[in-house]
ROGU-237278 format. One record per atom (N, C-alpha, C): x, y, z; residue in one letter. Coordinates in steps of 0.1 Angstrom, whole numbers, padded with zeros to 4 digits, always signed. Each point is the difference from the previous one (the first is absolute). Layout:
XYZA...
***
This chain:
-1495+0371-0151X-0004+0005+0012X-0004+0018+0000X-0008+0006+0004X-0007+0012-0002X+0008+0004+0016X+0008+0008-0003X+0005+0009+0014X-0008+0012+0002X-0010+0006-0006X-0006+0013+0003X-0010-0007+0012X-0004-0012+0003X-0010-0001+0004X+0010-0009+0015X+0013-0001+0002X+0007+0001+0010X-0001+0009+0014X-0009-0008+0012X+0001+0008+0011X+0009+0002+0012X+0004+0010+0005X+0008+0004+0006X-0004-0014+0018X+0011-0011+0000X-0003-0010+0012X+0001+0008+0012X-0005-0010+0006X-0002+0004+0015X+0012-0003+0007X+0002+0007+0012X+0015+0000+0006X+0002-0013+0009X+0012-0001-0003X+0005-0014-0002X-0002-0004+0016X-0001-0012+0005X-0004-0004+0018X+0015+0004+0005X+0012-0006-0006X+0009-0003+0006X+0013+0008-0001X-0007+0013-0006X+0012+0014+0001X+0000+0007+0012X+0010+0006+0008X+0002+0012+0008X+0006+0007-0006X+0005-0003-0016X+0009+0016-0001X-0005+0006-0019X-0015-0006+0002X-0006+0006-0013X+0006+0012-0004X-0001+0005-0012X+0004+0017+0002X-0012+0005-0010X-0008-0008-0006X-0015+0011-0002X-0010-0017+0001X-0012+0012+0001X-0012-0014-0001X-0009-0001-0009X+0008+0007-0015X-0009-0002-0008X+0009-0001-0017X-0005-0003-0012X+0010-0001-0008X-0007+0004-0012X+0002+0007-0012X-0004+0007-0007X+0004-0011-0013X-0008-0005-0010X+0006-0005-0010X-0001+0007-0015X+0009+0009-0006X-0010+0015-0011X+0011-0004-0011X-0009+0005-0010X+0006+0001-0015X+0012+0008-0002X+0009-0004-0004X+0012+0006-0003X-0005+0002-0017X-0002+0017-0005X+0000-0001-0012X-0007-0004-0009X-0014-0003+0007X-0009-0012-0005X+0007-0008-0004X+0007-0001+0003X+0005-0020-0001X+0002-0010+0007X+0013+0000+0008X+0000-0009+0011X-0007+0003+0011X-0001-0006+0012X-0008+0002+0014X+0020-0001+0005X-0006+0009+0014X+0010-0002+0009X-0001+0000+0011X+0006-0007+0011X-0006+0002+0018X+0008+0010+0005X-0010+0011+0000X+0005+0016+0013X-0004-0009+0011X+0009+0013+0007X-0006-0001+0017X+0004+0014+0005X-0018+0008-0002X-0002+0012+0003X+0006+0005+0018X+0001-0008+0006X-0002+0000+0014X+0018+0005+0000X+0003-0005-0010X+0016+0002+0003X+0004+0019-0002X-0007+0008-0006X+0005+0011-0003X-0013+0010+0008X-0013-0006+0001X-0012+0008-0001X+0003+0007+0008X-0009+0015+0004X-0001+0010+0008X-0002-0004+0015X+0008+0002+0010X-0004-0005+0012X+0001-0013+0005X+0013-0011-0008X+0002-0010+0002X+0015+0001+0006X+0000-0007+0010X+0014-0003+0011X+0008-0008-0010X+0014+0005+0003X+0009-0008-0013X+0007-0010+0012X+0005-0012-0012X+0002-0006+0011X+0012+0000+0004X+0006-0009+0011X+0016-0002+0004X+0009-0005-0008X+0010+0006-0009X+0004-0010-0008X+0014-0006+0010X+0003-0001+0012X+0008-0001+0009X-0006-0014+0003X-0012+0001+0007X-0011-0011-0002X-0002-0010-0007X-0004+0002-0014X+0000-0007-0009X+0012-0010-0005X+0013+0009+0000X+0008-0010-0003X+0003-0010+0013X-0001+0006+0010X+0006-0011+0013X-0009-0012+0000X-0013+0001-0001X-0009-0014-0004X+0001-0001-0011X+0004+0005-0012X+0003-0010-0011X+0014-0010+0001X+0012+0006+0008X+0009-0008+0000X-0002-0012+0011X-0006+0003+0010X-0008-0010+0011X-0008-0009-0004X-0006+0000-0012X-0010-0010-0008X+0010-0011-0004X+0011+0001-0004X+0010-0010-0006X+0003-0011+0012X-0002+0005+0015X+0000-0011+0005X-0009-0011+0005X-0014+0007-0011X-0012-0007+0003X+0004-0010-0003X-0010-0013+0003X-0005-0013-0003X-0015+0003-0009X-0007+0016-0001X-0013-0005-0006X-0004+0001-0014X-0006-0006-0007X+0006+0000-0016X+0000+0015-0004X-0013+0006+0003X+0002+0018-0005X+0013+0007+0001X+0009-0004+0007X+0012+0005+0012X+0014-0009-0010X-0006-0010-0007X+0013-0003-0005X-0001+0001-0016X-0011+0011-0006X-0001+0000-0012X+0011+0015+0003X+0003+0001-0013X+0006+0011-0002X-0005+0012-0010X-0015-0002+0000X-0009+0008-0006X-0012+0005+0014X-0006-0011+0010X-0009+0003+0004X+0010+0001+0014X+0013+0001+0005X+0006+0006+0009X-0001+0016+0001X-0005+0005-0010X+0001+0015-0005X-0012+0003+0001X-0016-0006+0007X-0010-0003-0005X-0009+0013+0005X+0009+0012+0008X-0009+0012+0002X+0002+0008-0012X+0010-0002-0010X-0003+0007-0009X-0008-0007-0013X-0005-0012+0005X-0008-0007-0012X-0013-0003+0004X-0013+0010+0010X-0013-0007+0005X-0002+0000-0008X-0002-0010-0007X-0010-0004-0012X-0009-0010+0003X+0000-0010+0013X-0008-0013+0002X-0008+0006+0012X-0014-0005-0002X-0009+0000+0016X+0004-0007+0012X+0013-0011-0008X+0002-0009+0010X+0016-0009+0001X+0008+0002+0004X+0011-0004-0002X-0001-0014+0002X-0010-0006+0002X-0001-0015+0000X-0002-0002-0012X-0004+0008-0009X-0003-0006-0016X+0019+0000-0005X+0007+0005+0004X+0014-0001-0006X+0005-0008-0005X+0005-0007-0012X+0003-0005-0005X+0014-0003-0002X+0010-0002-0001X+0018+0000+0002X+0004-0015+0000X+0014+0003-0006X+0009-0011-0004X+0010+0006+0005X+0006+0006+0013X+0007+0010+0004X+0008+0010-0010X-0007+0003-0011X+0009+0013-0010X+0009+0008+0012X+0004+0006-0016X+0008+0009+0006X+0010+0003+0011X+0008+0005+0004X+0013+0000+0010X+0008-0004-0010X+0004+0006-0013X+0010-0006-0010X+0012+0010+0006X+0009-0009-0008X+0015+0004+0008X+0001+0015-0014X+0011+0010+0007X+0005+0012-0010X+0019-0007+0000X+0002+0000-0007X+0014-0004-0007X+0010+0008-0003X+0007+0002+0003X+0013+0006-0007X+0002-0005-0013X+0005+0010-0008X+0007-0002-0009X+0011+0003-0003X+0012-0007+0004X+0015+0007+0000X+0006-0001-0015X-0002-0006-0006X+0008-0004-0011X-0005+0011-0008X-0016+0004-0004X-0006+0006-0008X-0001+0015+0003X-0001+0001+0013X+0007+0015+0002X+0012+0004-0002X+0014-0010+0000X+0013+0005+0000X+0000+0003-0019X-0005-0004-0005X-0001+0003-0017X-0006+0008-0001X-0013+0004+0006X-0005+0016-0004X+0006+0009+0012X+0010-0005+0008X+0005+0009+0006X-0009+0011+0010X-0009-0007+0011X-0012+0004+0003X+0001-0005+0016X+0000+0009+0009X+0003-0006+0016X-0013-0008+0008X-0013+0002-0008X-0005-0009+0006X-0012-0006-0009X+0001-0014+0000X-0010-0005-0013X-0001-0013+0007X-0016+0000+0002X-0008-0015+0003X-0011-0002-0008X-0004-0009+0004X-0013-0011-0005X-0010-0006+0006X-0010+0008-0004X-0009-0005+0013X-0011-0016-0008X+0003-0014+0003X+0003-0012-0008X-0015+0003+0004X-0014-0001-0005X-0011-0003-0001X-0001-0017-0003X+0011-0004-0008X-0001-0013-0006X+0000-0009+0014X-0001+0001+0011X+0002-0006+0010X-0015-0005+0009X-0011+0006-0009X-0013-0001+0009X-0003-0014-0006X-0013-0004+0011X-0002-0013-0004X+0001-0012-0015X-0007+0009-0006X+0000-0008-0014X+0010+0008-0008X+0013+0006+0002X+0011+0001-0006X-0006+0018-0005X-0010+0008+0005X+0003+0014-0011X-0006+0010+0009X-0003+0012+0000X-0001+0013+0003X-0016+0000+0004X-0009-0009-0015X-0013+0000+0002X-0007-0003+0019X+0008-0011+0004X-0007-0005+0016X-0002+0011+0004X+0007+0012+0001X-0004+0011+0010X-0012+0006-0002X-0006+0001-0011X-0009+0005-0003X-0013-0007+0000X+0004-0014-0006X-0008-0011-0001X-0008-0004+0015X+0007+0001+0008X-0004-0004+0013X-0014+0008+0008X+0005+0015+0002X-0008+0008-0009X-0018-0002-0001X+0003-0003-0015X-0008+0000-0009X-0014-0013+0008X+0011-0012-0005X-0008-0013+0008X-0005+0001+0009X+0003+0010+0010X-0008-0001+0016X-0008+0008-0005X-0001+0014-0008X-0015+0006+0004X-0009-0008-0015X+0004-0009-0008X-0005-0009-0006X-0011-0014+0011X+0011+0001+0011X-0003-0013+0009X-0015+0008+0009X+0002+0011+0004X-0014+0009+0007X-0008+0003-0007X+0001+0003-0014X-0012+0000-0006X-0006-0014-0002X+0007-0008-0001X-0010-0017-0002X+0003-0004-0014X+0011+0006-0009X+0002-0004-0009X+0003-0013-0003X-0007-0007-0012X+0005-0014-0002X+0002-0004-0011X+0007+0010-0007X+0003-0002-0013X+0013+0014-0001X+0016+0000-0002X+0009+0014-0003X+0003-0006-0015X+0007+0007-0005X+0004+0002-0016X+0010+0009-0002X+0004-0005-0007X+0016+0012-0006X+0002+0002-0016X+0005+0006-0008X+0009-0001-0010X+0018+0000+0008X+0007-0005-0008X+0010-0002+0004X+0011-0001-0012X+0009+0005+0000X+0014-0004-0003X+0009-0013+0005X-0001-0004+0015X+0003-0007+0007X+0002-0001+0017X+0004+0008+0000X+0005+0007+0018X-0018-0002+0011X-0010+0007-0013X-0009+0006+0005X-0012-0013+0011X+0004-0009-0017X-0005-0014+0003X+0002-0011+0010X+0013+0002+0001X+0007-0010+0012X-0008+0008+0012X+0000+0013+0005X+0001+0006+0011X-0018-0007+0005X-0009+0009-0015X-0011-0002+0004X-0006-0010+0003X+0009-0011-0006X-0005-0020-0001X+0001-0004+0014X+0012+0002+0008X+0003-0002+0011X-0005+0008+0011X-0005+0008+0000X-0007+0011+0011X-0009-0002-0004X-0008-0002-0009X-0015-0008+0001X-0002-0013+0000X+0013-0011-0001X-0006-0013+0006X+0002+0002+0016X+0015+0007+0005X-0006+0003+0015X-0012+0006+0005X-0005+0007-0011X-0014+0010+0010X-0015-0014+0000X+0008-0014-0012X-0013-0008+0000X-0012+0008-0012X+0004+0006-0008X-0005+0012-0013X+0004-0008-0013X-0005-0001-0005X+0000-0005-0017X+0008+0009-0007X+0008-0005-0009X+0007+0011-0010X+0001-0001-0013X+0003+0007-0013X-0008+0000-0011X+0017+0011-0004X+0005-0006-0013X+0014+0007-0005X-0001+0000-0015X-0003+0016-0003X+0007-0001-0013X+0012+0001-0004X+0006-0005-0009X+0016+0002-0006X-0003-0002-0017X+0009+0013+0004X+0009-0004-0018X+0007-0008-0006X-0009-0013-0003X+0009-0010-0011X+0014+0007-0005X+0008-0016+0011X+0012+0002-0010X+0011+0012+0009X-0005+0008+0004X+0005+0014+0004X+0000+0004+0017X+0001-0016+0012X+0005+0001+0008X+0010-0012+0004X+0004+0001+0010X+0012-0010+0001X-0002-0007+0007X+0000-0015-0001X-0002-0013+0004X-0002+0001+0014X+0012+0004+0008X-0005+0001+0010X-0009+0008+0012X+0000+0006-0005X-0014+0012+0005X-0005-0008-0004X-0007-0006-0012X-0014-0006-0005X-0002-0012+0006X+0017-0011+0006X-0007-0005+0005X-0004+0001+0021X+0003+0010+0006X-0006+0007+0008X-0015-0003+0003X-0007+0010-0012X-0012+0001+0003X-0007-0012-0008X+0007-0010-0005X-0007-0012+0001X+0002-0008+0013X+0013+0002+0005X-0002-0011+0015X-0006+0005+0011X-0003+0011+0003X-0010+0009+0002X-0018+0000-0002X-0001-0007-0008X-0013-0003-0005X-0010+0009-0009X+0006+0005-0001X-0003+0014-0010X-0005-0008-0017X-0013+0003-0004X-0006+0001-0012X+0005+0006-0009X+0010-0003-0005X+0012+0006-0014X-0002+0000-0008X-0002+0009-0008X-0006+0000-0015X+0006+0007-0008X+0009-0004-0013X+0008+0002-0008X-0010+0009-0009X+0003+0012-0006X-0007+0007-0011X+0012+0001-0008X-0007+0001-0014X+0009+0008-0010X+0000+0012-0002X+0004+0009+0009X+0000+0014+0003X+0011+0006+0009X+0006+0008-0001X+0009+0011+0011X-0006-0004+0011X+0005+0010+0007X+0000+0003+0015X-0018+0009-0002X+0003+0009-0008X-0008+0011+0006X-0015-0006-0011X+0000-0006-0002X-0011-0014-0012X-0008-0005+0013X+0008-0007+0005X-0003-0007+0011X-0010+0011+0010X+0003+0010+0006X+0001+0010+0007X-0016+0005-0004X-0003+0002-0014X-0009+0002-0005X-0015-0005-0001X+0004-0018+0001X-0004-0010+0000X-0009-0004+0015X+0014+0002+0010X-0001-0001+0014X-0016+0013+0002X+0005+0012-0005X-0010+0013+0003X-0015-0007-0003X-0003-0006-0009X-0011-0003-0007X-0004-0015+0013X+0008-0010+0004X-0002-0006+0004X-0010+0002+0016X+0009+0011+0003X-0005+0005+0013X-0015+0010+0000X-0001+0005-0014X-0015+0004+0000X-0009-0006+0004X+0003-0016-0006X-0010-0008-0002X-0003-0008+0009X+0014-0005+0013X-0004-0009+0004X+0001+0004+0017X+0004-0007+0011X+0003+0007+0014X+0008-0006+0003X+0015+0008-0008X+0012+0002+0001X+0009+0006+0008X+0004-0002+0006X+0010+0015+0007X+0012+0001-0006X+0002+0009-0004X+0009+0002-0009X+0016+0003+0010X+0009-0005-0005X+0011+0005+0006X+0014+0004-0003X-0002+0007-0015X+0015+0007-0005X+0001+0012+0006X+0012+0007-0005X+0002+0009+0007X-0009+0007+0001X-0010+0006-0006X-0012+0013-0003X-0006-0002+0015X+0000-0016+0005X-0005+0005+0015X+0009+0006+0007X-0008+0008+0010X+0006+0012+0010X+0010-0007+0008X-0007-0013+0010X+0005-0006+0006X+0014-0006+0004X+0002-0006-0015X+0015-0002+0000X+0008+0012-0005X-0003+0009-0001X+0009+0009+0001X+0005+0006+0018X-0009-0005+0008X+0000+0003+0012X+0012-0008+0006X-0004-0014-0007X+0012-0006+0003X+0010-0001-0003X+0004+0003-0010X+0016+0003-0008X+0002+0015+0006X-0002+0010+0005X+0002+0008+0009X+0010-0002+0010X-0005-0010+0006X+0010-0003+0015X+0018-0001-0007X+0000-0005-0010X+0014-0003-0003X+0007+0014-0001X-0007+0009-0001X+0007+0019+0006X+0001-0003+0012X-0010-0001+0008X+0005+0000+0016X+0010-0013+0004X-0001-0011-0005X+0014-0009+0004X+0012+0010-0008X-0001+0003-0008X+0018+0011-0008X+0003+0004+0016X-0011+0016+0001X+0000+0009+0009X+0009-0008+0014X-0007-0010+0005X+0000-0009+0014X+0017+0002+0000X+0005-0009-0015X+0010-0007+0001X+0014+0006-0001X-0005+0013-0006X+0007+0011-0002X-0001+0013+0013X-0005-0011+0010X-0005+0015+0015X+0000+0008+0000X-0012+0003-0004X-0010+0007-0009X+0006+0008-0007X+0009+0003-0008X+0006+0004-0011X-0008-0003-0012X-0001+0008-0010X-0002-0008-0015X+0017+0008-0006X-0006-0011-0012X+0012+0002-0007X-0005+0012-0009X+0015+0005-0007X-0002+0008-0008X-0008-0002-0016X+0002-0015-0001X-0011+0001-0016X-0005-0017+0002X-0010-0005-0005X-0009-0009-0003X+0002-0010-0012X+0003-0005-0003X-0003-0005-0016X-0005-0012-0003X-0010+0001-0003X-0014-0011+0000X+0000-0002-0016X+0001-0014-0001X-0006-0007-0021X-0014+0004-0001X-0002+0006-0010X-0014-0003-0006X-0008-0004-0011X-0009-0006+0007X-0010-0014-0007X-0008+0014+0000X-0011-0006+0007X-0019+0001+0002X+0007+0016+0009X+0008-0003+0009X+0002+0018+0005X-0003+0003+0013X-0010-0013+0003X-0010+0000+0018X+0019+0001+0006X+0009-0008+0001X+0006+0001+0011X+0009+0011+0002X+0003+0012-0013X+0004+0013+0004X-0006+0005+0004X-0015-0001-0003X-0009+0009+0008X-0002-0007+0014X-0001-0006+0003X-0002-0008+0012X+0012+0006+0016X+0013+0000-0009X+0009-0001+0006X-0001+0021+0006X-0003+0004-0010X-0002+0017+0000X-0009+0002+0011X-0013-0007-0004X-0010+0008+0008X+0006-0010+0014X+0005-0009+0007X+0008-0004+0012X+0014+0016+0008X+0004+0001-0012X+0012+0006+0002X-0008+0017+0005X-0010+0002-0007X-0004+0014+0001X-0011+0000+0013X-0006-0011+0001X-0005+0004+0017X+0010-0003+0007X+0007-0007-0002X+0014+0000+0013X-0001+0012+0006X+0003+0009-0012X+0004+0014+0003X-0008+0007+0003X-0013+0000-0003X-0012+0010+0002X-0008-0005+0015X+0009-0013+0009X-0009-0004+0010X+0018+0004+0015X+0009+0008-0004X+0014+0001+0003X+0014-0011+0004X-0010-0007-0005X+0010-0018+0002X+0013+0001-0007X+0000+0008-0005X+0012+0005-0015X+0002+0013-0005X+0012+0006+0000X+0001+0016-0001X-0001+0001-0017X+0000-0008-0009X+0001+0002-0013X-0003-0013-0009X-0002-0001-0014X-0004-0007-0004X+0009-0004-0017X+0005-0011-0003X+0013+0000-0009X-0008-0001-0011X+0010+0005-0013X-0002+0003-0013X-0003-0017-0003X-0013+0001-0007X-0004-0013-0009X+0003-0001-0011X+0006-0005-0005X+0003-0005-0011X-0004-0015-0008X-0007+0002-0013X-0006-0014-0010X+0011-0002-0007X+0002-0012-0004X+0011-0003-0009X-0012-0010-0008X-0002-0001-0012X-0007-0007-0007X+0013-0007-0011X-0009-0015-0006X+0010-0004-0015X-0001+0006-0010X+0006+0001-0010X-0002+0010-0012X-0009-0004-0007X-0005-0016+0000X-0010-0004-0009X-0013+0002+0006X+0000+0000+0013X-0012+0003+0012X+0001+0012+0003X-0002+0012-0003X+0006+0014+0007X-0012+0013-0007X-0015-0009+0007X-0007+0012-0005X+0000+0012+0010X+0001-0002+0010X+0005+0012+0012X+0008+0006-0004X+0013+0002-0006X+0012+0006-0003X-0005+0009-0011X-0007-0006-0009X-0008+0007-0015X-0009+0011+0006X-0006-0004+0009X-0013+0008+0008X+0005+0010+0000X+0014+0001+0015X+0004+0013+0002X+0012+0003-0007X+0004-0004-0014X+0012+0008-0005X-0011+0005-0012X-0014-0005-0005X-0001+0008-0012X-0015+0007+0002X-0006-0002+0015X-0016+0006+0003X+0010+0006+0013X+0007+0001+0007X+0001+0003+0013X-0006-0007+0013X-0006-0012-0005X-0008-0005+0013X-0019+0000+0000X+0000+0010-0014X-0013+0004+0000X-0006-0014-0007X+0005-0006-0009X-0009-0009-0005X+0009-0012-0003X-0007-0016-0003X+0010-0011-0002X-0008-0005-0010X+0012-0007-0013X-0001-0006-0005X+0003-0014-0002X-0010-0013-0002X+0003-0010-0001X+0008-0003-0006X+0012-0009+0005X+0013-0009-0010X-0002-0012+0000X+0000-0011-0013X+0007-0013+0002X+0005-0001+0004X+0000-0009+0018X+0012-0002+0001X+0007-0013-0002X+0014+0008-0001X+0013-0017+0000X+0010+0003+0009X+0001-0011+0005X+0011+0000+0013X+0002-0013+0006X+0011-0003+0004X+0005-0013+0004X-0003+0000+0015X-0002+0013+0001X+0000+0001+0017X-0014-0003+0001X-0010-0012-0001X-0014+0005-0005X-0004+0001+0014X-0002+0004+0013X-0002+0005+0005X-0004+0013+0005X+0007+0009-0011X-0006+0013-0005X-0004+0001-0015X-0003-0014-0009X-0007+0002-0010X-0014+0010-0002X+0005+0012+0001X-0019+0005+0006X+0001+0007-0011X-0011+0006-0012X-0001+0007-0008X-0010+0013+0003X-0007-0002+0005X-0011+0004+0008X-0006+0000+0015X+0015+0012+0006X+0004-0005+0018X-0017+0006+0002X-0007-0002+0013X-0013+0004+0006X+0005+0008+0008X+0009+0003+0006X+0004+0008+0012X+0008+0014-0007X-0002-0001-0013X+0015+0012+0000X-0009+0018+0005X-0007+0001-0001X-0004+0011+0005X+0007-0001+0016X-0005-0010+0012X+0008+0004+0010X+0011+0002-0003X+0008-0009-0006X+0017-0002-0004X+0006+0015-0003X-0010+0002-0010X+0008+0016-0004X-0003+0008+0012X-0014+0002+0005X+0003+0010+0014X+0008-0002+0009X+0006-0013+0004X+0009-0002+0007X+0014+0007-0001X+0006-0002-0015X+0009+0001-0004X+0000+0015-0002X-0012+0007+0000X+0005+0010+0000X+0002+0010+0014X-0012-0007+0011X+0001+0007+0015X+0017-0002+0003X+0004-0009+0000X+0010-0004+0005X+0015+0005-0005X+0001+0003-0018X+0007+0009-0009X+0005-0015-0002X+0001-0008-0005X+0008-0014-0004X-0008+0003-0015X+0008-0014-0008X+0002+0002-0012X-0002-0017-0008X-0008-0003-0016X+0002-0006-0004X+0014-0005-0010X+0000-0010-0003X+0010-0004-0009X+0000-0010-0003X+0001-0007-0014X+0004-0014-0009X+0014-0004+0001X-0001-0016+0000X+0011-0007-0002X-0005-0012-0008X+0016-0002-0005X-0007-0011-0013X+0005-0015+0009X-0007-0012-0012X+0003-0012+0007X+0011-0004+0002X+0015+0001-0002X+0009+0003+0000X+0006+0006+0011X-0004+0010+0006X+0000+0010+0010X-0005-0008+0008X-0011-0007-0001X-0008-0003+0015X+0006-0017+0000X+0008-0012-0007X+0007-0010-0003X+0013+0007+0013X+0006+0011-0006X+0007+0002+0009X+0002+0003+0014X-0009+0010-0002X-0004+0001+0018X+0000-0014+0010X-0011-0008-0007X-0009-0014+0009X+0016-0009+0002X+0013-0001-0011X+0011-0002+0004X+0009+0003+0011X-0005+0013+0001X+0012+0009+0010X-0004+0000+0012X-0022+0000+0002X+0003-0003+0013X-0003-0014+0005X-0004-0008-0006X+0010-0015+0000X+0012-0001+0010X+0011+0004-0010X+0012+0003+0006X+0001+0003+0009X-0006+0009+0008X-0003-0002+0015X-0008-0004+0008X+0001-0013-0005X-0009-0010+0008X-0015+0001+0004X-0001+0011-0008X-0016+0001+0002X-0010-0006-0014X-0004-0006-0004X-0015-0006-0016X-0007+0006+0002X-0006+0006-0012X-0012+0006+0000X-0007-0006-0014X-0011+0003-0007X-0005+0001-0006X+0003+0014-0011X-0001-0006-0014X+0005+0012-0007X-0006+0010-0003X-0012+0010+0006X-0006+0007-0002X+0005+0008+0014X+0009-0007+0011X+0001+0007+0012X+0013+0002-0006X+0006+0002-0011X+0012-0001-0002X+0002+0015-0006X-0013+0005-0006X-0002+0013-0004X+0004+0009+0007X-0002+0005+0013X+0004+0011+0008X+0018+0003-0007X+0004-0010+0007X+0015-0001+0003X+0005+0003-0016X-0001-0002-0010X+0001+0004-0016X-0008+0014+0002X-0010+0006+0005X-0002+0013-0005X+0003+0005+0011X+0006-0002+0009X+0010+0008+0011X+0011+0006-0006X+0009-0010-0009X+0012+0003-0008X-0002+0012-0007X-0010+0001-0007X-0005+0012-0010X-0002+0013+0011X-0009-0002+0008X+0002+0011+0010X+0005+0008+0004X+0016-0010+0004X+0013+0004+0007X+0011+0006-0016X+0000-0008-0011X+0006+0007-0013X-0008+0018+0000X-0014-0003+0005X-0008+0017-0003X+0001+0010+0007X+0010-0009+0011X-0005+0013+0015X-0007+0001+0006X-0011-0006+0002X-0011-0005+0005X+0001-0004+0013X+0005-0006-0004X+0007-0009+0014X+0009+0005+0007X+0008+0007+0012X+0009+0001+0000X+0014-0008+0010X+0010-0006+0001X+0007-0004+0003X-0003-0002+0018X+0000+0009+0003X-0007+0004+0014X-0011-0002+0009X-0009-0004-0011X-0015-0004-0003X-0001-0013+0006X-0007-0004+0008X-0008-0012+0008X-0009-0006-0009X+0005-0015-0007X-0011-0001-0011X-0008-0018+0008X-0015-0003-0004X+0001-0011+0002X-0008-0005-0012X-0004-0010-0003X-0004-0009-0011X-0009-0007+0004X-0009-0004-0006X-0014-0011+0003X+0005-0007-0010X+0003-0015+0007X-0001-0011-0011X-0013-0009+0005X-0007-0002-0009X-0012-0004+0002X-0003-0016-0001X+0008-0007-0008X-0003-0015+0002X+0008-0004+0001X+0002-0017+0006X+0012-0006+0005X+0006-0008-0017X+0013-0004-0002X+0005-0005-0011X-0006-0008+0001X-0007-0009+0010X-0001-0013-0011X-0020+0000-0005X-0005+0010-0002X-0007+0008-0006X+0000-0004-0017X+0013-0001-0007X-0002+0002-0015X+0020-0010-0002X+0005-0008+0010X+0011-0005-0005X+0005-0005-0012X-0010+0000-0009X+0004-0001-0011X+0006+0010-0006X-0003+0012+0000X+0002+0013-0010X+0018+0000+0015X-0001-0002+0009X+0014+0004+0003X+0013-0016-0007X-0007-0010-0002X+0007-0012-0010X+0001+0002-0007X-0004+0006-0009X+0001+0006-0014X+0008+0011-0003X-0002+0007+0015X+0011+0015-0006X+0014-0008+0002X+0006-0007+0010X+0014-0006+0003X+0005-0013-0012X-0012-0002-0007X+0006-0010-0010X+0001+0012-0012X-0002+0010+0000X-0004+0008-0016X-0008+0001-0007X-0008-0006+0007X-0017-0003-0012X-0010+0013+0003X+0002+0008+0009X-0011+0007+0002X-0001+0010-0008X+0006+0007-0006X+0005+0011-0005X+0001+0002-0014X-0006+0008-0009X+0009-0001-0016X+0011+0006-0001X+0006-0003-0012X+0011+0005-0004X+0000+0020+0002X-0013+0001-0005X-0003+0013-0001X+0000+0008+0014X-0009-0007+0005X-0002+0000+0019X+0012+0008+0003X+0013-0012-0001X+0008+0001+0010X+0012+0005-0008X-0002+0005-0012X+0012+0001-0004X+0008+0014+0004X-0008+0009+0002X+0004+0011+0011X+0005+0002+0016X+0000-0014+0003X+0004-0003+0018X+0004-0010-0001X+0007-0005-0012X+0008-0012+0002X+0012-0002+0006X+0006+0005+0002X+0010+0000+0016X-0008+0001+0007X-0012+0007+0009X-0002-0002+0011X-0005-0012+0002X-0013-0006-0007X-0002-0013-0006X+0009-0009+0007X+0011-0003-0007X+0015-0011-0004X-0002+0003+0021X+0005+0011+0002X+0005+0001+0014X-0009-0007+0012X-0016-0001-0005X-0007-0001+0015X-0006-0011-0009X+0002-0012-0006X-0003-0011-0003X+0005-0010+0007X+0000-0013+0001X+0000-0008+0011X-0006-0016-0005X+0007-0002-0010X-0006-0012-0007X+0004-0012+0007X-0004-0016+0002X+0003-0008+0008X+0009-0004-0011X+0011-0006+0005X+0012-0007-0009X+0001-0019-0002X-0001-0008-0012X-0001-0014+0003X+0017+0001-0005X+0002-0009+0017X+0011-0009+0000X+0006-0013+0002X+0013-0003+0001X-0002-0016+0003X-0003+0000+0014X-0001-0010+0008X-0004-0004+0014X+0017-0003+0005X+0005+0006+0003X+0017+0001+0005X+0006+0011+0006X+0005+0003+0009X+0007+0008+0007X+0006+0009-0010X+0006-0001-0013X+0007+0009-0005X-0004+0010-0010X-0015-0012+0000X-0004+0010-0014X-0009+0009+0014X-0003+0005+0006X-0009+0003+0012X+0017+0015+0011X+0013-0007-0006X+0011+0012+0003X-0001+0011-0011X+0000-0011-0014X+0001+0012-0012X-0007+0007+0003X-0015+0000+0002X-0010+0006+0001X+0001+0015+0009X+0005-0008+0010X+0004+0015+0009X+0012+0003-0003X+0010+0003-0004X+0008+0003-0006X-0001+0011-0011X-0013-0007-0011X-0004+0013-0003X-0005+0010+0003X-0009-0008+0010X-0011+0013+0006X+0008+0011+0007X+0013-0001+0007X+0009+0007+0004X+0005+0013-0012X+0001-0004-0009X+0010+0012-0011X-0013+0006-0001X
***
């Protein structure tokens, strides 16, 4: 898809509260494209009434209209990317919960620790908030095929929304590097799934060639309309905190589009007077898939060198992230940090989140593991408010969870330094005789 040819859409027919009449799709650093709204900051422009917008968005939660039920399109004044709201493709995405994490907060001596669980979206990941926007644009532009390269979540989301829109979809996957739960979703939603003997970055290269040679609409995170949908999670967080923002927002880092989108959302809210400030946005990566960490530490964010990615958190197993420049901008603009965590630290954090009664996929646990380090380094204070972004549902990769609790996930070398923590968080199932006495014995052991 050549975004240089994207024209600004006509004004939607069903909006009385549109904030601008045109959009601009511009190149950032001669690389990726971004949707901008000149009418929000241009000379002579009338600023919207923040109070009126907040009231409107709250009232829409009571509506039965398709667009109003969506946690993305409920904020449609902030993403006027369609010529007609009739082209919206929605599965009631967004409106995801913001959970307190009291046990983790107590361990870290934090006064306010919450998790925004994007895994509670229709296909089980944050990708849905971006996919509803991009698929809606694809439908409006008359696309017959949509495509993506994926480590799993994108493929499931794209396939579902394409099916809903009546558009055919094709997915390129790195063979053997995707959880079966995610692959099963893409297949069930009717996508043409092609497993390739390469990594995610190799799939991206092949797909780029395909898009140049065939009329296929690209739906990877380089699509700027996906970020417009994903930024609405920032609006939800602010709304759920009564239009305050946390001191820190901590995001897992894979292809880095999500941190870019969230940063865009918070910065736009501040620009329009909806909030008074922005949070520090920090990105956490796995040690084996840490190109952004290296770029910041070795080159000050001026250059990124591809790494061969290795981590069991498959959703962030990406060595050459497309949105790294945008992520660097957001981190620097908001005063955030980058950090990396080990496989054992990820597994422990995932189990700790589970002990709160909240399940998440491995990549979603990376922010908590990174938060521990930021607290130890004094970058997050004990009185600071923190929101972690959980990107995917626990059932996305149930095999990871089972292997951890059975003691089969980590090597001896990986677990050696954190053996006591691992033992504290493992909860393997126990085989017992079918008798009340055996159950009572186990209950007594558990009390000790």
